[in-house]
C-alpha positions in Angstrom: 0.0 0.0 0.0 3.0 2.3 -0.2 1.6 3.9 -3.4 -1.6 5.1 -1.7 -1.8 8.7 -0.8 -4.7 9.2 1.6 -6.5 12.5 1.4 -6.6 13.7 5.0 -9.2 16.2 5.8 -8.0 18.9 8.2 -10.0 21.6 9.8 -9.1 24.6 12.1 -11.1 22.9 14.8 -9.1 19.8 14.7 -5.6 20.8 13.5 -4.0 17.6 14.7 -6.4 15.4 12.9 -4.0 14.7 10.0 -1.7 12.8 12.4 -4.5 10.8 14.0 -5.1 7.9 11.5 -2.9 4.9 12.2 -1.3 4.2 8.8 -0.4 0.7 9.8 -4.1 0.0 10.8 -5.2 1.4 7.5 -2.7 -0.6 5.5 -3.8 -3.8 7.3 -7.5 -3.3 6.7 -7.4 -1.8 3.2 -5.7 -3.7 0.4 -6.5 -1.5 -2.6 -3.7 0.9 -3.4 -5.6 2.9 -6.0 -4.9 6.2 -4.1 -8.4 7.4 -4.0 -9.4 7.2 -0.3 -10.4 10.1 1.8 -10.1 10.2 5.6 -12.5 12.4 7.6 -13.2 13.0 11.3 -15.7 10.6 12.7 -19.2 11.9 12.2 -21.5 12.8 15.1 -25.3 12.5 14.7 -27.1 14.5 17.4 -30.5 13.2 16.6 -31.3 9.4 16.3 -33.9 7.1 17.7 -32.6 3.7 18.7 -35.9 2.5 20.2 -34.4 0.7 23.2 -35.6 0.1 25.8 -39.3 -0.4 25.0 -39.4 -0.8 21.2 -36.6 -3.2 20.3 -38.7 -4.7 17.4 -38.0 -1.4 15.6 -34.3 -1.0 16.5 -31.9 -1.9 19.2 -28.8 -0.2 20.6 -26.8 -3.0 18.8 -28.4 -2.6 15.4 -28.6 1.2 15.5 -25.0 1.7 16.5 -23.9 -0.8 13.9 -25.8 1.2 11.3 -24.2 4.4 12.5 -20.7 2.9 12.2 -21.5 1.7 8.7 -22.3 5.3 7.8 -19.0 6.8 9.2 -20.5 7.9 12.5 -18.4 7.5 15.7 -20.9 9.0 18.0 -24.7 9.4 18.2 -27.2 11.2 20.6 -30.3 9.1 21.2 -33.7 10.7 21.7 -35.8 9.9 24.8 -39.1 8.7 23.3 -38.6 5.3 24.9 -40.3 3.1 27.5 -39.5 3.9 30.1 -38.9 7.5 29.2 -35.5 8.6 30.7 -37.1 11.2 33.0 -35.4 10.0 36.2 -32.1 8.5 37.1 -33.6 5.1 37.5 -35.2 5.2 34.1 -32.1 6.5 32.4 -30.1 3.6 34.0 -32.2 1.1 32.0 -30.9 2.7 28.8 -27.3 3.2 29.8 -27.0 -0.4 30.8 -28.0 -1.5 27.3 -25.6 1.1 25.8 -22.7 -0.2 27.9 -23.5 -3.8 26.9 -24.4 -3.5 23.2 -23.2 -0.2 21.6 -20.3 -0.5 19.1 -19.7 3.3 19.1 -20.2 6.0 21.9 -24.0 6.6 22.4 -25.0 9.8 24.3 -28.5 9.7 25.6 -30.8 12.7 26.0 -32.8 13.2 29.1 -36.5 14.1 28.8 -37.5 17.7 29.5 -40.8 16.6 31.1 -42.1 13.5 32.9 -43.1 10.9 30.4 -42.6 13.6 27.7 -46.2 14.6 28.5 -45.4 18.3 28.8 -47.1 18.6 32.2 -44.2 18.8 34.7 -40.4 18.8 34.6 -38.4 15.6 34.7 -35.8 15.2 37.5 -33.4 17.2 35.5 -30.8 17.6 38.3 -30.5 13.9 38.8 -30.4 13.2 35.0 -27.8 16.0 34.2 -24.6 14.0 34.9 -25.6 11.2 32.5 -27.2 13.0 29.6 -25.9 15.0 26.6 -28.8 17.5 26.9 -32.6 17.7 27.4 -35.3 17.1 24.8 -38.9 15.9 24.5 -38.3 15.1 20.9 -41.3 13.7 19.1 -43.4 16.4 20.9 -43.2 20.1 21.4 -43.5 21.5 24.9 -46.8 23.4 24.6 -46.8 25.3 27.8 -44.6 28.5 27.6 -44.2 28.8 31.4 -43.0 25.2 31.6 -40.5 25.7 28.8 -39.2 28.9 30.5 -38.7 26.9 33.7 -37.0 24.1 31.8 -34.6 26.6 30.2 -33.8 28.2 33.6 -33.1 24.8 35.1 -31.0 23.6 32.2 -28.9 26.7 32.3 -28.3 26.3 36.0 -27.2 22.7 35.3 -24.9 23.7 32.4 -27.1 21.8 29.8 -28.7 22.6 26.6 -32.4 22.5 25.6 -32.9 20.6 22.3 -36.4 21.2 21.0 -38.8 19.5 18.7 -40.9 22.5 17.8 -44.5 21.9 17.0 -47.7 23.7 18.0 -50.3 21.0 18.5 -53.3 23.4 18.0 -52.0 24.0 14.4 -51.6 20.4 13.3 -55.3 19.9 12.3 -54.9 16.1 11.8 -52.2 16.6 9.1 -49.6 14.1 8.1 -47.8 15.6 5.1 -47.0 19.2 4.2 -49.9 21.5 3.7 -49.1 22.3 0.1 -49.8 21.5 -3.6 -49.3 17.8 -3.3 -51.7 17.5 -0.3 -54.3 19.5 -2.1 -54.0 17.6 -5.3 -54.2 14.2 -3.7 -56.7 14.8 -1.0 -54.4 14.5 2.0 -54.5 16.5 5.2 -51.6 18.9 5.5 -49.4 20.1 8.3 -48.8 23.9 8.0 -45.3 25.3 8.3 -46.5 27.7 11.0 -46.9 24.7 13.4 -43.1 24.5 13.3 -41.9 28.1 13.1 -44.4 29.6 15.6 -42.9 27.5 18.4 -39.4 28.3 17.3 -40.3 31.9 17.5 -41.5 31.5 21.1 -38.5 29.5 22.2 -36.0 31.9 20.7 -37.6 34.6 22.8 -37.3 32.4 25.9 -33.7 31.5 25.1 -32.9 35.2 24.9 -34.6 36.0 28.2 -33.1 33.1 30.1 -29.7 32.9 28.5 -30.2 29.1 28.0 -28.3 27.4 25.2 -30.9 26.3 22.7 -30.8 23.9 19.8 -33.6 23.4 17.3 -34.3 20.0 15.9 -34.9 19.1 12.2 -36.0 22.5 10.8 -37.8 22.1 7.5 -39.3 25.5 6.4 -38.0 28.8 5.1 -39.6 30.8 8.0 -37.6 28.7 10.5 -34.3 29.5 8.7 -35.0 33.2 8.8 -36.0 33.3 12.4 -32.9 31.5 13.5 -30.7 33.7 11.2 -32.2 36.8 12.8 -31.9 35.4 16.3 -28.2 34.6 15.8 -27.6 38.2 14.7 -29.4 39.4 17.9 -27.1 37.3 20.1 -29.4 34.4 21.0 -27.3 31.3 21.9 -29.0 29.1 19.3 -28.0 26.4 16.9 -30.1 24.3 14.6 -30.0 21.1 12.5 -31.7 20.0 9.4 -31.8 16.5 7.9 -30.5 15.1 4.5 -34.1 14.6 3.2 -35.0 18.2 3.6 -32.0 19.3 1.6 -32.5 17.1 -1.4 -36.2 16.4 -1.5 -39.4 18.4 -1.3 -43.2 17.8 -1.8 -42.7 17.4 -5.5 -40.8 14.2 -4.8 -43.6 12.6 -2.7 -45.0 9.2 -3.5 -47.9 7.4 -2.0 -45.6 5.4 0.1 -44.8 5.4 3.9 -41.1 5.8 3.2 -41.9 9.4 2.3 -43.6 10.1 5.6 -41.7 11.9 8.4 -42.3 14.7 10.9 -41.8 17.4 10.1 -42.8 16.6 6.5 -41.1 17.3 3.2 -42.1 20.9 2.4 -42.1 23.0 -0.7 -39.3 23.8 -3.2 -38.8 27.2 -1.7 -38.3 25.7 1.7 -35.7 23.3 0.4 -33.9 26.1 -1.3 -33.9 28.2 1.9 -32.5 25.3 3.8 -29.6 24.9 1.3 -29.0 28.7 1.5 -29.0 28.4 5.3 -26.4 25.6 5.2 -24.2 27.7 2.9 -24.4 30.9 5.0 -23.9 29.2 8.3 -27.5 29.6 9.7 -27.9 25.9 9.7 -25.1 24.5 11.8 -25.3 20.8 11.3 -27.0 17.9 9.6 -28.6 15.2 11.7 -30.4 12.2 10.3 -33.4 11.9 12.6 -32.9 8.2 12.1 -36.3 6.8 13.1 -36.8 3.1 12.3 -40.2 1.3 12.3 -41.2 -2.2 11.5 -42.3 -3.0 7.9 -46.0 -3.2 8.8 -45.9 0.2 10.4 -44.5 1.7 7.3 -46.7 -0.1 4.8 -49.9 1.9 5.2 -49.2 4.7 2.8 -48.9 8.4 3.6 -51.9 8.6 5.7 -51.6 5.5 7.8 -47.9 4.8 8.2 -45.9 5.8 11.2 -43.8 9.0 11.0 -40.1 8.4 10.5 -37.4 7.1 8.1 -33.9 5.7 8.5 -30.9 7.7 7.5 -27.6 6.8 9.1 -26.3 4.6 6.3 -27.2 7.0 3.5 -26.5 10.5 4.9 -23.1 11.1 3.6 -23.5 9.4 0.2 -26.7 11.2 -0.6 -25.4 14.6 0.4 -22.1 14.1 -1.3 -23.8 12.9 -4.5 -26.6 15.5 -4.7 -24.9 18.6 -3.2 -21.1 18.2 -3.3 -20.6 16.6 -6.7 -22.8 19.2 -8.5 -20.9 22.0 -6.8 -23.7 23.2 -4.6 -21.9 22.5 -1.4 -18.1 22.4 -0.7 -16.9 19.1 0.7 -15.3 20.9 3.6 -18.7 22.4 4.5 -20.3 19.0 4.5 -17.7 17.6 6.8 -18.2 20.6 9.1 -22.0 19.9 9.1 -21.5 16.2 9.9 -18.5 16.1 12.2 -17.0 19.5 13.3 -20.0 21.6 14.2 -21.9 18.9 16.1 -18.9 18.1 18.2 -18.2 21.7 19.0 -21.8 22.5 20.0 -22.4 19.4 22.0 -19.0 19.2 23.6 -18.1 15.8 22.2 -14.3 15.5 21.6 -12.9 13.8 18.5 -10.4 11.4 20.0 -8.9 8.8 17.7 -12.1 8.7 15.6 -12.2 8.8 11.8 -13.8 7.2 8.8 -12.3 6.3 5.4 -14.3 6.7 2.2 -14.0 5.8 -1.5 -15.6 8.9 -3.0 -15.4 7.4 -6.5 -17.3 4.2 -5.9 -20.9 4.4 -7.2 -23.7 2.0 -6.2 -27.4 1.7 -5.7 -29.0 2.3 -2.3 -30.4 -1.1 -1.2 -32.3 -1.0 2.1 -32.1 -4.8 2.4 -28.3 -4.4 2.9 -28.8 -2.0 5.9 -27.5 -2.9 9.3 -30.4 -1.0 10.8 -33.6 -3.0 11.4 -35.4 -0.1 9.6 -35.8 -0.3 5.8 -38.0 2.8 5.1 -36.0 5.3 3.1 -37.0 7.6 0.3 -33.5 7.0 -1.2 -34.1 3.4 -2.1 -32.9 2.7 -5.6 -30.9 5.9 -5.8 -27.5 5.8 -7.5 -25.0 7.4 -5.2 -21.2 7.9 -4.9 -19.2 7.4 -1.7 -18.6 4.1 0.0 -17.6 3.9 3.6 -14.7 1.5 3.8 -13.6 1.8 7.4 -14.8 3.5 10.6 -12.6 3.8 13.6 -13.8 4.9 17.1 -11.4 5.3 20.0 -8.6 3.9 17.9 -10.5 0.6 17.2 -12.2 -0.5 14.0 -16.0 -0.6 14.4 -16.9 -1.1 10.8 -15.0 -2.4 7.7 -16.7 -2.8 4.3 -14.9 -6.1 3.6 -16.3 -7.7 6.7 -19.7 -6.3 5.9 -19.7 -7.9 2.5 -18.8 -11.2 4.1 -21.6 -10.8 6.7 -24.2 -10.3 3.9 -23.2 -13.4 1.9 
C-alpha cells in the first residue's frame, strides 16, 4: 500500500487530525492501493432514535449503533421517546445499561424535559444531568410556555442545553404531510409550516430571556431558517439542524408510500432552497439524520396510515455528497463541518482517535435490504450514489469495515 496517498481532511477545529489515523491499521484493513481514499473525522449525529428500551422490534442499541458505524459515525445522541422515558435517574439507567452492553460506538442519551414527555411537569433534570448530553422531548413540542421557561432556567443552571422538537399542537389539524400543492391535489390533510416556526419563535424569545443554550431539531421550512438567522444576529445562543431529506427532497418528490412520511414533513421547493441557503451561509449549523426506524408493517400503510419516520444513518453522507457536493452546490469541507466538526463543538463531544475512510469514486445503488439498521424505510431506495464507507474507527478501534460487511451479507 505504499503507493496510496490518503486525502486527509484537516479543519481549524481539529488541526492535529492529520496525524490521528494509524497508517499501519489502514494498511492492514485496506488492500486496494488505488490512491483514492479520503479520511474524515468521525461523524456525530445529534438526533437518532434507537428505540431501546421499549421498542426493540423497531431497532436496538446494537443494530442502531452498527448502522451508524457503517455510515461513518463514531458517536450518536439518542432521543428519549422510549419506554421507560428517561425522565429519572432510574429510568435512564435502563438505557445506559443497554448502551454499555451493546453499543459499538459511543452513544450519548438525552434526558427528557418533562415527565413521560407529557409536557405537564419537569423531569428530574438535576438527577439526570450528569448522565445525559442535553434535554429534549423530541417527538413532541413542549406546549406550555411557562413550563419551557422553567426548563430553560433549570437547564442553564445545570450547564445543559435544551434541544427542542418545535410543533404547536393546535395548528396540526390532523395533518400528516406538508400543507401544500401535493396534499391539495391528492386529498391529503396537511401540516402547515406555522406549526413549526411559531414554536421556534416562542423558544427563541425564551432563550434570549433566560440565557439558556438552545438547539432546534430538524428544521424544515423557510420561516424557521429566517427566524434562526435573525436570532443569531441578535445574540441568542441558538444552533439548529436539518436533515438530509429536507436538503435534497421536497413535496414534488412525494410518492404514495410510507417511506416518504416523516415529521416534520417534506415541504415546498422554496423551503428546500432556503435550507440549502442556510447551510451555505452558516445559519444551519449541522445535519442530523433523525434516524427513526419502524417495522415494515408500520411503514406499509401509505402516507396517511404509516408511522412517522425514516432511517438515514447509512445514506446521509453518500446522498449529500452525490446531490450537493458533486454538482458543486456545497463544498466538501462544509459537508464535513456539518456532519462532524460543528456537532462536536456545540455538544461538547471530543474527537479522540475517531475517523472514517471513504472511497468517493465508488458508485452504487442504495439497497435497504443491505442496511444494518432494522429499519428499511428510506426515500432514497434505488438511488444511484457515490461514496462508499470502507472503514470506521472509534477510539482507535475499527468498528466497521466494508470487507467484513460484505462477508456478513453473503
